[in-house]
PATI-753566 format. One record per residue: residue number from 0; residue in three letters; x, y, z of N, C-alpha, C, CB in turn. Coordinates in nm, 2 decimals. Glycine has a CB too. Layout:
BEGIN
   num   residuo     n.xx     n.yy     n.zz    ca.xx    ca.yy    ca.zz     c.xx     c.yy     c.zz    cb.xx    cb.yy    cb.zz
   NUM       ALA        X        Y        Z        X        Y        Z        X        Y        Z        X        Y        Z
...
END
This chain:
BEGIN
   num   residuo     n.xx     n.yy     n.zz    ca.xx    ca.yy    ca.zz     c.xx     c.yy     c.zz    cb.xx    cb.yy    cb.zz
     0       UNK    -0.15     1.34     2.53    -0.12     1.33     2.39    -0.23     1.40     2.31    -0.11     1.18     2.35
     1       UNK    -0.20     1.48     2.22    -0.30     1.55     2.13    -0.35     1.47     2.02    -0.24     1.68     2.08
     2       UNK    -0.48     1.47     2.00    -0.54     1.39     1.88    -0.63     1.48     1.81    -0.61     1.27     1.94
     3       UNK    -0.65     1.45     1.68    -0.73     1.52     1.59    -0.83     1.42     1.52    -0.65     1.60     1.48
     4       UNK    -0.95     1.45     1.52    -1.05     1.36     1.45    -1.07     1.42     1.31    -1.19     1.34     1.53
     5       UNK    -1.08     1.33     1.22    -1.10     1.38     1.08    -1.15     1.26     0.99    -0.96     1.44     1.02
     6       UNK    -1.20     1.30     0.87    -1.24     1.20     0.77    -1.12     1.18     0.68    -1.36     1.25     0.69
     7       UNK    -1.08     1.06     0.65    -0.97     1.03     0.57    -0.99     0.91     0.48    -0.84     1.01     0.65
     8       UNK    -0.93     0.91     0.36    -0.93     0.79     0.27    -0.80     0.71     0.31    -0.93     0.84     0.11
     9       UNK    -0.83     0.59     0.35    -0.72     0.50     0.39    -0.70     0.39     0.30    -0.74     0.45     0.53
    10       UNK    -0.58     0.38     0.25    -0.54     0.27     0.16    -0.46     0.17     0.24    -0.46     0.32     0.04
    11       UNK    -0.50     0.05     0.24    -0.42    -0.06     0.31    -0.38    -0.16     0.21    -0.49    -0.12     0.43
    12       UNK    -0.25    -0.19     0.21    -0.20    -0.29     0.10    -0.10    -0.38     0.16    -0.14    -0.21    -0.01
    13       UNK    -0.10    -0.50     0.11     0.01    -0.60     0.14     0.03    -0.69     0.03    -0.03    -0.68     0.27
    14       UNK     0.14    -0.76     0.04     0.18    -0.86    -0.07     0.11    -0.99    -0.06     0.34    -0.88    -0.07
    15       UNK     0.05    -1.03    -0.17    -0.02    -1.16    -0.17     0.09    -1.27    -0.17    -0.11    -1.17    -0.29
    16       UNK     0.07    -1.36    -0.07     0.17    -1.48    -0.06     0.31    -1.44    -0.02     0.17    -1.55    -0.19
    17       UNK     0.33    -1.33     0.06     0.46    -1.29     0.10     0.54    -1.40     0.17     0.45    -1.18     0.19
    18       UNK     0.48    -1.47     0.26     0.56    -1.57     0.33     0.60    -1.68     0.23     0.47    -1.64     0.44
    19       UNK     0.52    -1.72     0.14     0.56    -1.81     0.04     0.67    -1.76    -0.05     0.44    -1.84    -0.05
    20       UNK     0.66    -1.64    -0.09     0.77    -1.58    -0.17     0.90    -1.57    -0.10     0.74    -1.44    -0.21
    21       UNK     0.90    -1.53     0.03     1.03    -1.52     0.10     1.08    -1.66     0.14     1.01    -1.44     0.23
    22       UNK     0.98    -1.75     0.16     1.03    -1.89     0.19     1.10    -1.95     0.07     0.91    -1.98     0.22
    23       UNK     1.06    -1.91    -0.05     1.13    -1.97    -0.17     1.26    -1.90    -0.20     1.03    -1.95    -0.30
    24       UNK     1.26    -1.77    -0.18     1.38    -1.69    -0.22     1.38    -1.56    -0.15     1.40    -1.67    -0.37
    25       UNK     1.42    -1.55    -0.02     1.40    -1.44     0.07     1.49    -1.32     0.01     1.45    -1.47     0.21
    26       UNK     1.61    -1.34    -0.02     1.70    -1.23    -0.07     1.64    -1.17    -0.19     1.84    -1.28    -0.10
    27       UNK     1.60    -1.24    -0.29     1.55    -1.19    -0.42     1.41    -1.12    -0.39     1.53    -1.30    -0.52
    28       UNK     1.33    -1.18    -0.31     1.20    -1.12    -0.29     1.21    -0.99    -0.22     1.11    -1.21    -0.20
    29       UNK     1.30    -0.98    -0.12     1.32    -0.85    -0.05     1.38    -0.74    -0.14     1.41    -0.87     0.07
    30       UNK     1.47    -0.78    -0.22     1.53    -0.69    -0.32     1.43    -0.63    -0.41     1.65    -0.76    -0.39
    31       UNK     1.35    -0.72    -0.47     1.24    -0.68    -0.56     1.14    -0.59    -0.49     1.17    -0.81    -0.62
    32       UNK     1.10    -0.62    -0.37     1.01    -0.54    -0.30     1.07    -0.40    -0.27     0.98    -0.62    -0.16
    33       UNK     1.19    -0.39    -0.23     1.26    -0.27    -0.21     1.26    -0.18    -0.34     1.40    -0.28    -0.16
    34       UNK     1.29    -0.25    -0.45     1.30    -0.18    -0.58     1.15    -0.13    -0.62     1.36    -0.28    -0.69
    35       UNK     1.05    -0.21    -0.59     0.92    -0.17    -0.63     0.88    -0.05    -0.54     0.82    -0.28    -0.60
    36       UNK     0.91    -0.05    -0.42     0.88     0.07    -0.33     0.95     0.19    -0.38     0.92     0.04    -0.19
    37       UNK     1.08     0.18    -0.41     1.15     0.31    -0.45     1.12     0.35    -0.59     1.30     0.29    -0.44
    38       UNK     1.09     0.26    -0.69     1.07     0.29    -0.82     0.92     0.31    -0.87     1.13     0.20    -0.91
    39       UNK     0.83     0.25    -0.79     0.69     0.26    -0.83     0.60     0.30    -0.72     0.65     0.12    -0.88
    40       UNK     0.60     0.23    -0.61     0.50     0.26    -0.51     0.51     0.39    -0.44     0.51     0.15    -0.40
    41       UNK     0.63     0.43    -0.38     0.65     0.55    -0.31     0.63     0.67    -0.40     0.78     0.55    -0.25
    42       UNK     0.69     0.67    -0.53     0.66     0.79    -0.61     0.51     0.80    -0.65     0.74     0.78    -0.73
    43       UNK     0.45     0.69    -0.67     0.30     0.70    -0.71     0.22     0.75    -0.59     0.25     0.55    -0.74
    44       UNK     0.25     0.71    -0.47     0.19     0.77    -0.35     0.21     0.91    -0.35     0.24     0.70    -0.22
    45       UNK     0.32     0.96    -0.37     0.36     1.10    -0.36     0.28     1.18    -0.47     0.51     1.13    -0.38
    46       UNK     0.28     1.13    -0.59     0.21     1.20    -0.70     0.06     1.22    -0.66     0.22     1.12    -0.84
    47       UNK     0.00     1.13    -0.60    -0.14     1.13    -0.56    -0.16     1.19    -0.42    -0.20     0.98    -0.57
    48       UNK    -0.06     1.26    -0.36    -0.07     1.33    -0.24    -0.10     1.24    -0.12    -0.17     1.43    -0.25
    49       UNK    -0.05     1.12    -0.12    -0.07     1.03    -0.01     0.04     1.05     0.09    -0.07     0.88    -0.06
    50       UNK     0.01     1.00     0.22     0.11     1.00     0.32     0.12     0.87     0.38     0.07     1.11     0.43
    51       UNK     0.24     0.81     0.38     0.26     0.68     0.44     0.25     0.69     0.59     0.39     0.61     0.40
    52       UNK     0.15     0.63     0.65     0.13     0.63     0.79     0.22     0.53     0.86    -0.01     0.61     0.83
    53       UNK     0.22     0.41     0.80     0.29     0.29     0.86     0.32     0.19     0.76     0.20     0.23     0.97
    54       UNK     0.44     0.13     0.78     0.48     0.01     0.70     0.48    -0.10     0.79     0.61     0.03     0.64
    55       UNK     0.43    -0.22     0.74     0.42    -0.34     0.82     0.49    -0.45     0.74     0.27    -0.38     0.85
    56       UNK     0.62    -0.44     0.72     0.69    -0.54     0.65     0.66    -0.54     0.50     0.67    -0.68     0.71
    57       UNK     0.56    -0.63     0.46     0.52    -0.63     0.33     0.40    -0.54     0.30     0.49    -0.76     0.29
    58       UNK     0.36    -0.47     0.40     0.24    -0.39     0.38     0.25    -0.25     0.42     0.13    -0.44     0.46
    59       UNK     0.15    -0.17     0.38     0.15    -0.02     0.41     0.02     0.02     0.44     0.21     0.05     0.30
    60       UNK     0.01     0.13     0.52    -0.11     0.20     0.54    -0.09     0.35     0.50    -0.15     0.19     0.69
    61       UNK    -0.17     0.39     0.41    -0.15     0.52     0.35    -0.27     0.61     0.36    -0.11     0.51     0.19
    62       UNK    -0.25     0.73     0.40    -0.36     0.83     0.41    -0.37     0.92     0.29    -0.35     0.91     0.53
    63       UNK    -0.49     0.94     0.24    -0.52     1.04     0.13    -0.62     1.13     0.18    -0.56     0.96     0.00
    64       UNK    -0.62     1.25     0.12    -0.73     1.35     0.15    -0.85     1.32     0.07    -0.68     1.49     0.13
    65       UNK    -0.83     1.24    -0.04    -0.95     1.22    -0.13    -0.95     1.07    -0.17    -0.93     1.31    -0.26
    66       UNK    -1.07     1.02    -0.18    -1.09     0.88    -0.22    -1.05     0.87    -0.36    -1.23     0.83    -0.20
    67       UNK    -1.07     0.97    -0.44    -1.03     0.96    -0.58    -0.88     0.95    -0.59    -1.08     1.09    -0.65
    68       UNK    -0.81     1.03    -0.52    -0.66     1.01    -0.51    -0.62     0.87    -0.47    -0.60     1.11    -0.42
    69       UNK    -0.68     0.82    -0.37    -0.64     0.68    -0.33    -0.67     0.58    -0.43    -0.72     0.64    -0.20
    70       UNK    -0.78     0.58    -0.50    -0.82     0.49    -0.60    -0.73     0.50    -0.73    -0.97     0.51    -0.64
    71       UNK    -0.71     0.63    -0.76    -0.61     0.65    -0.88    -0.47     0.59    -0.85    -0.60     0.79    -0.91
    72       UNK    -0.42     0.62    -0.73    -0.30     0.56    -0.68    -0.29     0.41    -0.69    -0.27     0.60    -0.54
    73       UNK    -0.40     0.35    -0.64    -0.41     0.20    -0.63    -0.41     0.14    -0.78    -0.54     0.15    -0.56
    74       UNK    -0.49     0.21    -0.87    -0.49     0.16    -1.01    -0.36     0.18    -1.07    -0.60     0.24    -1.09
    75       UNK    -0.29     0.29    -1.05    -0.16     0.31    -1.11    -0.06     0.21    -1.06    -0.11     0.45    -1.07
    76       UNK    -0.06     0.18    -0.93     0.04     0.08    -0.88     0.00    -0.06    -0.93     0.04     0.08    -0.72
    77       UNK    -0.12    -0.09    -0.94    -0.16    -0.23    -0.99    -0.12    -0.24    -1.14    -0.32    -0.26    -0.98
    78       UNK    -0.15    -0.13    -1.22    -0.10    -0.14    -1.36     0.05    -0.15    -1.37    -0.15    -0.02    -1.44
    79       UNK     0.12    -0.08    -1.29     0.27    -0.09    -1.29     0.32    -0.23    -1.25     0.32     0.01    -1.19
    80       UNK     0.25    -0.29    -1.16     0.28    -0.42    -1.12     0.26    -0.53    -1.23     0.21    -0.46    -0.99
    81       UNK     0.15    -0.51    -1.31     0.12    -0.59    -1.42     0.24    -0.58    -1.52    -0.01    -0.56    -1.49
    82       UNK     0.28    -0.46    -1.55     0.39    -0.45    -1.64     0.52    -0.51    -1.59     0.42    -0.31    -1.67
    83       UNK     0.55    -0.49    -1.46     0.67    -0.55    -1.40     0.67    -0.70    -1.39     0.69    -0.49    -1.26
    84       UNK     0.55    -0.75    -1.38     0.53    -0.90    -1.36     0.53    -0.97    -1.50     0.41    -0.93    -1.28
    85       UNK     0.53    -0.90    -1.61     0.52    -0.96    -1.74     0.65    -1.05    -1.76     0.52    -0.85    -1.86
    86       UNK     0.62    -1.17    -1.80     0.73    -1.26    -1.82     0.79    -1.33    -1.69     0.85    -1.19    -1.88
    87       UNK     0.74    -1.29    -1.57     0.77    -1.35    -1.45     0.68    -1.47    -1.42     0.76    -1.25    -1.33
    88       UNK     0.74    -1.59    -1.38     0.65    -1.70    -1.36     0.55    -1.67    -1.25     0.74    -1.83    -1.31
    89       UNK     0.42    -1.71    -1.26     0.32    -1.68    -1.15     0.36    -1.70    -1.01     0.21    -1.77    -1.18
    90       UNK     0.44    -1.81    -0.98     0.48    -1.83    -0.84     0.58    -1.74    -0.79     0.54    -1.97    -0.83
    91       UNK     0.64    -1.65    -0.88     0.74    -1.55    -0.83     0.69    -1.41    -0.85     0.86    -1.57    -0.91
    92       UNK     0.57    -1.38    -0.89     0.52    -1.25    -0.91     0.49    -1.19    -0.77     0.39    -1.26    -1.00
    93       UNK     0.52    -1.06    -0.77     0.48    -0.98    -0.65     0.35    -0.91    -0.69     0.59    -0.87    -0.61
    94       UNK     0.24    -0.94    -0.62     0.11    -0.88    -0.64     0.06    -0.83    -0.51     0.02    -0.99    -0.69
    95       UNK     0.00    -0.71    -0.52    -0.06    -0.65    -0.40    -0.21    -0.67    -0.39    -0.02    -0.50    -0.40
    96       UNK    -0.25    -0.68    -0.26    -0.39    -0.68    -0.23    -0.41    -0.54    -0.16    -0.43    -0.80    -0.12
    97       UNK    -0.51    -0.47    -0.22    -0.53    -0.33    -0.18    -0.67    -0.31    -0.13    -0.49    -0.23    -0.29
    98       UNK    -0.69    -0.25    -0.01    -0.82    -0.21     0.03    -0.82    -0.06     0.05    -0.86    -0.28     0.16
    99       UNK    -0.94     0.01     0.02    -0.96     0.15     0.04    -1.08     0.18     0.12    -0.97     0.22    -0.10
   100       UNK    -1.07     0.26     0.22    -1.18     0.29     0.31    -1.19     0.44     0.33    -1.16     0.22     0.44
   101       UNK    -1.31     0.50     0.34    -1.33     0.63     0.38    -1.39     0.63     0.51    -1.41     0.71     0.27
   102       UNK    -1.34     0.70     0.61    -1.40     0.69     0.74    -1.34     0.79     0.83    -1.38     0.56     0.79
   103       UNK    -1.40     0.79     0.95    -1.36     0.88     1.06    -1.24     0.82     1.13    -1.48     0.91     1.15
   104       UNK    -1.13     0.89     1.14    -1.01     0.84     1.21    -0.96     0.94     1.31    -0.90     0.81     1.11
   105       UNK    -0.88     0.90     1.40    -0.82     0.99     1.49    -0.67     0.99     1.47    -0.85     0.95     1.64
   106       UNK    -0.62     1.10     1.44    -0.47     1.12     1.42    -0.40     1.16     1.55    -0.44     1.22     1.31
   107       UNK    -0.31     1.08     1.59    -0.23     1.10     1.71    -0.13     1.21     1.68    -0.16     0.98     1.77
   108       UNK    -0.07     1.27     1.79     0.03     1.37     1.78     0.15     1.32     1.70     0.07     1.42     1.92
   109       UNK     0.18     1.19     1.70     0.29     1.14     1.63     0.26     1.10     1.49     0.35     1.02     1.70
   110       UNK     0.14     1.13     1.44     0.10     1.11     1.30     0.03     0.98     1.28     0.22     1.12     1.21
   111       UNK     0.03     0.89     1.38    -0.03     0.76     1.36    -0.18     0.78     1.35     0.00     0.66     1.48
   112       UNK    -0.25     0.69     1.28    -0.40     0.70     1.27    -0.46     0.58     1.34    -0.44     0.70     1.12
   113       UNK    -0.57     0.61     1.40    -0.65     0.50     1.47    -0.79     0.51     1.42    -0.64     0.51     1.63
   114       UNK    -0.86     0.40     1.40    -1.00     0.40     1.35    -1.02     0.28     1.26    -1.03     0.53     1.28
   115       UNK    -1.14     0.28     1.20    -1.18     0.18     1.11    -1.11     0.19     0.98    -1.33     0.18     1.09
   116       UNK    -1.03     0.09     0.93    -0.97     0.08     0.81    -1.01    -0.03     0.72    -0.82     0.08     0.82
   117       UNK    -1.13    -0.10     0.75    -1.18    -0.20     0.66    -1.25    -0.13     0.54    -1.30    -0.29     0.74
   118       UNK    -1.25    -0.20     0.43    -1.31    -0.13     0.32    -1.31    -0.21     0.19    -1.25     0.00     0.30
   119       UNK    -1.31    -0.15     0.08    -1.32    -0.20    -0.05    -1.18    -0.26    -0.08    -1.36    -0.10    -0.15
   120       UNK    -1.18    -0.39    -0.14    -1.06    -0.45    -0.18    -1.04    -0.44    -0.33    -1.06    -0.60    -0.14
   121       UNK    -0.94    -0.39    -0.38    -0.90    -0.39    -0.52    -0.79    -0.48    -0.55    -0.87    -0.24    -0.57
   122       UNK    -0.80    -0.57    -0.64    -0.70    -0.67    -0.67    -0.68    -0.69    -0.81    -0.73    -0.79    -0.60
END
């Protein structure tokens, strides 16, 4: 298997209280999450030149060439979530926990990344 070592900005995100949200109303939560991904999250990642490395149910790992792009993407998504959560009761809001890390990673031939992804949390 071929691998490439490089420096990358990694954004890791997941939904705060996902189990609680799906436990209360799985169908609505999943529908809202899918809509957020297609209408807000994925387009914002693309605008900021990110590459979705992996989805983990309610979470994502995204690679950026620049920390500035990763931070701008995170801020734009968080601001979009604030707008979309306006008027939604606190117990039904979809909120993301986001961490950004700049570090040395190994990219496998299949595009997967391995390495340290711990870092700064933006919430």
